[in-house]
C-alpha positions as CSV (number, residue, x, y, z in Angstrom):
1,M,-22.4,58.8,-42.0
2,D,-25.2,60.9,-41.2
3,Q,-24.2,64.0,-39.7
4,D,-27.0,64.9,-38.5
5,K,-27.9,61.9,-36.4
6,L,-24.0,61.9,-35.2
7,Q,-24.7,65.5,-33.8
8,R,-27.2,64.4,-31.8
9,V,-25.5,61.7,-30.0
10,L,-23.0,63.8,-29.7
11,Q,-25.5,66.8,-28.1
12,K,-27.0,63.9,-26.5
13,I,-23.9,63.1,-24.6
14,D,-22.7,66.6,-23.9
15,D,-25.9,66.9,-22.0
16,V,-25.3,64.3,-20.1
17,H,-21.8,65.1,-19.5
18,R,-23.0,68.9,-17.9
19,Q,-24.7,66.8,-14.8
20,D,-21.0,66.0,-13.8
21,P,-21.1,67.7,-10.1
22,R,-17.4,68.2,-10.3
23,C,-15.9,71.5,-12.0
24,E,-12.7,72.3,-14.0
25,L,-11.7,76.1,-14.2
26,T,-10.3,77.3,-17.8
27,A,-9.5,80.3,-19.0
28,H,-13.4,81.4,-19.6
29,D,-15.2,79.8,-16.9
30,D,-15.8,77.0,-14.6
31,I,-17.0,74.2,-17.0
32,P,-18.3,70.5,-15.6
33,A,-14.9,67.8,-15.7
34,E,-16.6,65.0,-17.8
35,L,-17.6,67.7,-20.8
36,L,-14.0,69.2,-20.8
37,Y,-12.7,65.7,-20.7
38,A,-15.1,64.9,-23.6
39,Q,-14.3,67.8,-25.4
40,R,-10.6,67.5,-25.1
41,M,-11.0,63.3,-26.0
42,T,-12.3,64.7,-29.3
43,E,-9.5,66.9,-29.8
44,W,-6.9,64.7,-30.2
45,L,-8.9,62.0,-31.5
46,L,-9.8,64.6,-35.1
47,K,-6.1,65.7,-35.0
48,L,-4.6,61.6,-34.7
49,E,-7.7,60.3,-37.3
50,P,-10.1,63.2,-39.3
51,N,-11.8,61.1,-40.7
52,A,-12.6,59.0,-37.4
53,S,-16.0,56.9,-38.3
54,E,-18.9,57.6,-36.1
55,A,-18.8,54.3,-33.6
56,L,-15.3,56.1,-33.0
57,Q,-16.0,59.8,-32.6
58,L,-19.1,58.4,-30.0
59,A,-16.9,56.2,-28.3
60,V,-14.3,58.8,-27.5
61,R,-17.1,61.4,-26.5
62,G,-18.7,59.3,-24.1
63,Q,-16.8,56.6,-22.8
64,H,-17.0,58.7,-19.2
65,L,-20.6,58.7,-19.2
66,R,-22.3,59.4,-15.6
67,R,-18.4,58.6,-14.2
68,W,-19.3,60.5,-11.3
69,Q,-21.6,58.0,-10.4
70,L,-19.3,55.2,-9.7
71,A,-17.2,57.1,-6.9
72,R,-13.3,55.1,-6.8
73,D,-14.1,55.2,-2.8
74,S,-17.3,53.0,-3.1
75,Y,-14.9,49.7,-3.9
76,P,-12.1,48.4,-1.7
77,M,-8.9,50.6,-2.1
78,D,-7.3,47.1,-3.3
79,R,-6.3,46.2,-6.8
80,V,-9.5,44.0,-6.6
81,G,-11.2,47.0,-5.8
82,Y,-9.8,49.1,-8.0
83,L,-10.3,46.1,-11.2
84,R,-13.6,46.2,-10.3
85,W,-14.3,49.7,-10.3
86,R,-12.8,49.8,-13.8
87,T,-15.1,46.8,-15.2
88,D,-18.2,48.7,-13.7
89,L,-17.2,52.0,-14.9
90,K,-16.7,50.8,-18.6
91,N,-20.3,48.5,-18.4
92,L,-21.6,51.7,-17.4
93,H,-20.2,54.1,-20.1
94,A,-20.9,51.5,-22.8
95,K,-24.8,50.8,-21.3
96,E,-25.5,54.7,-21.7
97,L,-24.0,55.2,-24.8
98,G,-25.9,52.3,-26.7
99,Q,-28.9,53.7,-25.3
100,L,-28.7,57.5,-26.8
101,M,-27.4,55.6,-29.7
102,A,-30.4,53.3,-30.0
103,D,-32.5,56.5,-28.9
104,E,-31.6,58.2,-32.6
105,G,-31.9,54.9,-34.4
106,Y,-28.1,53.6,-35.1
107,D,-28.2,50.4,-35.9
108,A,-27.0,47.1,-33.1
109,E,-23.8,46.8,-35.4
110,T,-23.0,50.3,-34.9
111,I,-23.8,50.5,-31.3
112,A,-22.0,47.1,-30.6
113,T,-19.1,48.7,-31.9
114,A,-19.5,51.7,-30.2
115,Q,-19.7,50.1,-26.9
116,A,-16.5,47.7,-27.6
117,L,-14.6,50.8,-28.2
118,V,-15.6,52.1,-24.8
119,K,-14.5,48.9,-23.0
120,K,-11.0,49.1,-24.8
121,D,-12.0,45.9,-26.2
122,R,-9.5,44.3,-28.2
123,L,-6.7,47.3,-27.8
124,K,-4.1,46.3,-29.4
125,Q,-5.3,44.1,-31.7
126,N,-8.6,46.7,-32.9
127,P,-6.8,50.3,-34.8
128,E,-10.0,52.2,-33.8
129,A,-9.7,51.3,-29.5
130,Q,-6.0,52.3,-30.1
131,L,-7.1,56.1,-31.2
132,L,-9.2,55.7,-28.5
133,E,-6.7,55.1,-25.9
134,D,-4.2,57.3,-27.6
135,A,-6.3,60.0,-27.0
136,A,-6.7,59.4,-23.4
137,C,-3.2,59.1,-22.8
138,L,-2.6,62.2,-24.8
139,V,-5.1,64.6,-22.5
140,F,-3.6,62.3,-19.7
141,L,-0.5,63.7,-20.0
142,E,-1.2,67.4,-21.5
143,H,-3.4,68.6,-19.1
144,E,-3.6,65.9,-15.9
145,L,-0.5,64.9,-15.1
146,V,0.8,67.8,-13.1
147,D,-2.3,67.9,-11.0
148,F,-2.6,64.4,-10.5
149,A,1.3,64.0,-9.5
150,A,0.2,66.7,-6.8
151,K,-2.3,64.2,-5.0
152,H,-0.1,61.1,-4.9
153,P,3.5,60.0,-4.0
154,T,6.6,60.3,-6.8
155,D,6.9,56.7,-6.7
156,K,3.3,56.1,-8.2
157,V,3.2,59.0,-10.9
158,L,6.4,57.5,-12.2
159,E,4.6,53.9,-12.4
160,I,1.2,55.1,-13.5
161,L,3.3,57.0,-16.3
162,R,5.4,53.6,-17.1
163,K,2.3,51.6,-17.4
164,T,0.5,54.6,-19.5
165,W,3.7,54.7,-22.3
166,P,3.8,51.2,-24.0
167,K,-0.4,51.7,-24.3
168,M,0.2,53.9,-26.6
169,S,1.1,53.5,-30.1
170,V,4.5,54.6,-31.6
171,R,2.9,57.6,-33.0
172,A,1.3,58.7,-29.9
173,Q,4.2,58.5,-28.2
174,E,6.2,60.7,-31.1
175,I,3.6,63.1,-30.4
176,A,3.8,63.2,-26.2
177,L,7.3,63.4,-26.6
178,E,6.8,67.3,-28.5
179,L,4.0,67.9,-26.5
180,P,4.7,71.5,-24.9
181,L,4.4,69.8,-21.3
182,S,5.8,72.0,-18.4
183,P,8.6,71.7,-17.1
184,K,7.8,69.3,-13.9
185,A,5.4,67.4,-16.1
186,K,8.6,66.7,-18.6
187,D,10.4,66.0,-15.7
188,Y,8.2,63.2,-14.7
189,V,8.0,61.9,-18.2
190,A,12.0,61.8,-18.3
191,A,12.1,60.0,-15.2
192,A,9.6,57.6,-16.3
193,L,11.2,56.8,-19.5
194,G,15.1,57.1,-18.3
């Protein structure tokens, strides 16, 4: 593993994330939303797999590259529109990540691996794609569930949780049940799983 090259690309990814016009208030400061998300994703990945491959580390950090450029409301607000938006996002993220990696001299195979991970290709068959999905689900539960729930009806929140749960590995599900969630978040999870 070429740590210098990895760190350069991680820094470039973070530089792109810093361009996100949306910010989140943290304990110390406002931080661009996608930068905070990427940091949380990396934190969870390294808890789940401290020896994650370069491709996986880069995919986890870059899975939302320029996400703010494709607004959900620019697509039809139906299931077909949602799926098209998600597909377009995955393709955008993969393209952007591939370019940053190519600029630093990564080989085509490593780039293709990272891009496939960003797209979550073969999710249940690829252990690295599963790790990325586990990290995303844990970030959602730990940091985003309460805010998401405040913006949506309870039925939708429970539906999302019911769809999220089977996406996780058994190990991630066990970890999720041990998260120090707020009482409100715990209630949502309990209702969804009950």
